[in-house]
Every structure is written in C-alpha cells, then in structure tokens.
C-alpha positions as CSV (number, residue, x, y, z in Angstrom):
1,X,125.7,63.3,144.3
2,X,123.0,64.0,141.8
3,X,119.6,65.2,142.8
4,X,116.4,64.6,140.9
5,X,113.4,66.9,140.4
6,X,110.2,64.9,140.8
7,X,107.9,67.8,139.9
8,X,106.8,66.3,136.5
9,X,105.8,63.1,138.3
10,X,103.7,65.0,140.9
11,X,101.4,66.2,138.1
12,X,100.6,62.7,136.8
13,X,100.7,60.4,139.8
14,X,98.4,60.0,142.8
15,X,99.3,58.3,146.0
16,X,103.0,58.0,145.3
17,X,104.0,61.0,147.5
18,X,105.4,58.7,150.2
19,X,107.7,57.0,147.7
20,X,109.0,60.4,146.5
21,X,109.5,61.6,150.0
22,X,111.4,58.4,150.8
23,X,113.7,58.9,147.7
24,X,114.4,62.5,148.7
25,X,115.2,61.5,152.3
26,X,117.5,58.7,151.1
27,X,119.4,61.3,149.0
28,X,119.9,63.6,152.0
29,X,120.9,60.7,154.3
30,X,123.9,59.9,152.2
31,X,125.6,63.1,153.5
32,X,126.1,62.0,157.1
33,X,127.5,58.5,157.9
34,X,127.7,58.8,161.8
35,X,127.3,56.6,163.6
36,X,128.3,53.7,161.3
37,X,125.7,50.9,161.1
38,X,124.8,47.5,159.5
39,X,121.5,46.2,158.4
40,X,121.2,42.4,158.3
41,X,118.6,40.0,157.2
42,X,118.4,37.2,159.8
43,X,115.5,35.2,158.2
44,X,112.5,35.4,156.0
45,X,110.8,38.0,158.2
46,X,113.6,39.0,160.6
47,X,116.0,41.9,160.4
48,X,118.6,43.6,162.6
49,X,120.1,47.0,162.7
50,X,123.4,47.4,164.5
51,X,124.8,50.8,165.3
52,X,128.4,51.4,166.5
53,X,127.9,53.8,169.4
54,X,131.2,53.6,171.2
55,X,131.5,56.1,174.0
56,X,127.7,56.3,174.7
57,X,126.0,54.8,177.7
58,X,122.6,53.1,177.6
59,X,120.9,56.1,179.2
60,X,122.3,58.5,176.6
61,X,120.6,56.7,173.7
62,X,116.9,56.6,172.8
63,X,115.1,54.4,170.3
64,X,111.7,55.5,169.1
65,X,109.4,53.5,166.9
66,X,106.7,55.4,165.0
67,X,104.5,54.3,162.1
68,X,107.0,53.0,159.4
69,X,110.0,54.8,161.1
70,X,112.5,53.9,163.8
71,X,114.6,56.8,165.1
72,X,117.8,56.4,167.1
73,X,119.1,59.4,169.0
74,X,122.2,59.8,171.0
75,X,123.3,62.7,173.2
76,X,126.2,62.7,175.6
77,X,125.7,64.0,179.1
78,X,127.5,67.2,180.0
79,X,131.2,66.9,179.3
80,X,133.5,67.0,182.2
81,X,136.6,69.1,181.7
82,X,139.2,66.8,180.1
83,X,142.2,67.7,178.1
84,X,142.5,65.4,175.1
85,X,145.7,65.2,173.2
86,X,143.8,63.4,170.5
87,X,140.1,62.5,170.4
88,X,139.4,59.9,167.9
89,X,136.2,58.5,169.5
90,X,133.4,60.8,168.3
91,X,130.8,61.6,170.9
92,X,128.8,64.1,169.0
93,X,125.0,64.0,169.2
94,X,123.3,62.1,166.4
95,X,119.9,61.3,165.1
96,X,119.5,58.4,162.6
97,X,116.2,57.4,161.1
98,X,115.3,54.2,159.2
99,X,112.1,53.9,157.1
100,X,110.4,50.6,157.6
101,X,108.2,48.7,155.2
102,X,104.5,48.1,156.0
103,X,104.0,45.6,158.8
104,X,107.7,45.7,159.9
105,X,107.8,46.4,163.7
106,X,110.6,46.9,166.2
107,X,110.6,44.0,168.7
108,X,113.5,44.7,170.9
109,X,116.7,46.7,171.4
110,X,119.9,45.6,173.2
111,X,123.2,47.3,173.9
112,X,126.4,45.3,174.3
113,X,130.1,45.9,173.6
114,X,129.5,49.4,172.1
115,X,126.9,48.1,169.7
116,X,123.2,48.9,169.7
117,X,121.2,46.1,168.1
118,X,117.6,46.6,167.1
119,X,115.5,43.5,166.2
120,X,112.8,44.0,163.6
121,X,110.1,41.5,162.5
122,X,107.6,41.6,159.6
123,X,104.2,40.4,160.8
124,X,101.6,40.5,158.1
125,X,98.1,40.4,159.5
126,X,96.1,37.3,158.8
127,X,93.6,39.4,156.8
128,X,96.3,40.4,154.4
129,X,98.0,37.0,154.0
130,X,97.2,35.0,150.8
131,X,94.4,32.5,151.3
132,X,93.0,29.7,149.2
133,X,89.5,30.4,147.8
134,X,87.2,27.4,147.3
135,X,85.7,27.2,143.8
136,X,82.0,26.5,143.8
137,X,80.7,24.2,141.1
138,X,78.8,21.0,140.3
139,X,79.6,18.2,142.7
140,X,81.3,15.2,141.1
141,X,78.3,12.9,141.8
142,X,76.1,15.0,139.4
143,X,78.4,14.7,136.4
144,X,77.2,12.4,133.7
145,X,79.7,10.7,131.4
146,X,78.9,10.3,127.7
147,X,79.8,7.0,126.2
148,X,82.6,7.2,123.8
149,X,82.8,4.7,121.0
150,X,86.2,3.2,120.3
151,X,87.6,4.1,116.9
152,X,87.8,1.2,114.6
C-alpha cells in the first residue's frame, strides 16, 4: 500500500488536521481485518455496523462511544487448558475503531448469533437544519400599477 506525506499541505492549510489524521488512520486500518465487519445504510439517516465476533460472549465485548468515534474491543476470558487439533475460530483480542461524521450517534448495540450489531443515527440539531428565511419588502397592497397602453 502506498503512503502519502501531507507535510506540504500542513504549511498551507488551517483547520484540516482532523481530515489528515483521518486519512492516516484509514491507511493504517487496512493492515488488520479482524474481526470482519459490514457497514450498511438502512435509511437516509440510519446506519448499522455488524461485526462477526464468533467465540466471544457478550461480557467479553465492550462498545464505547466518544466524540466522533465508536470503539469496539473484545478480550477473551482466561483460557482453560484445551488441546486443539485445529483452531480455526480466532479468539484473539481486538480493538476496532470507526470514525463517525458530525451528529452521528450510537443508539444501540445488540448481540445475536455471533454478530454484534451497532445502530447509528444522524441527528442534526434544529439550529443547524436548513430553514426558510422570510424576505422583507413592500406589501402587495402598496404596489401601484402603471397603465400600459396597447400597441396599435
């Protein structure tokens, strides 16, 4: 994978540091793909992250929502002594982070059939939603019409 040096952009931009950090984090995140996951759009302002966490129990997984980030961590309890002939189900500890856009919030998390599902909603505050602005001007009753003569 190719990496990019953003140093020249740091000299001429202000306020884009979060964007550059996001790009660098995305480049590093491509290295580890455990556990596998899906990101779905369920509606205009609804999303769902599904993680395949087979082998983990509910109490071995934690979901933390911080400002613009949701972090999912999994850590197996102490292993009992088992002798595996083949172990294809990975149970290694993991930490997966997702960056969220502004106003996207985690609403709920559920665990069923080895899948952890995290519901996300975008809720834009009323103050930031588009609103119609009334235009002040002369009232229609005060407008005078000039007589137009018909062309002959």
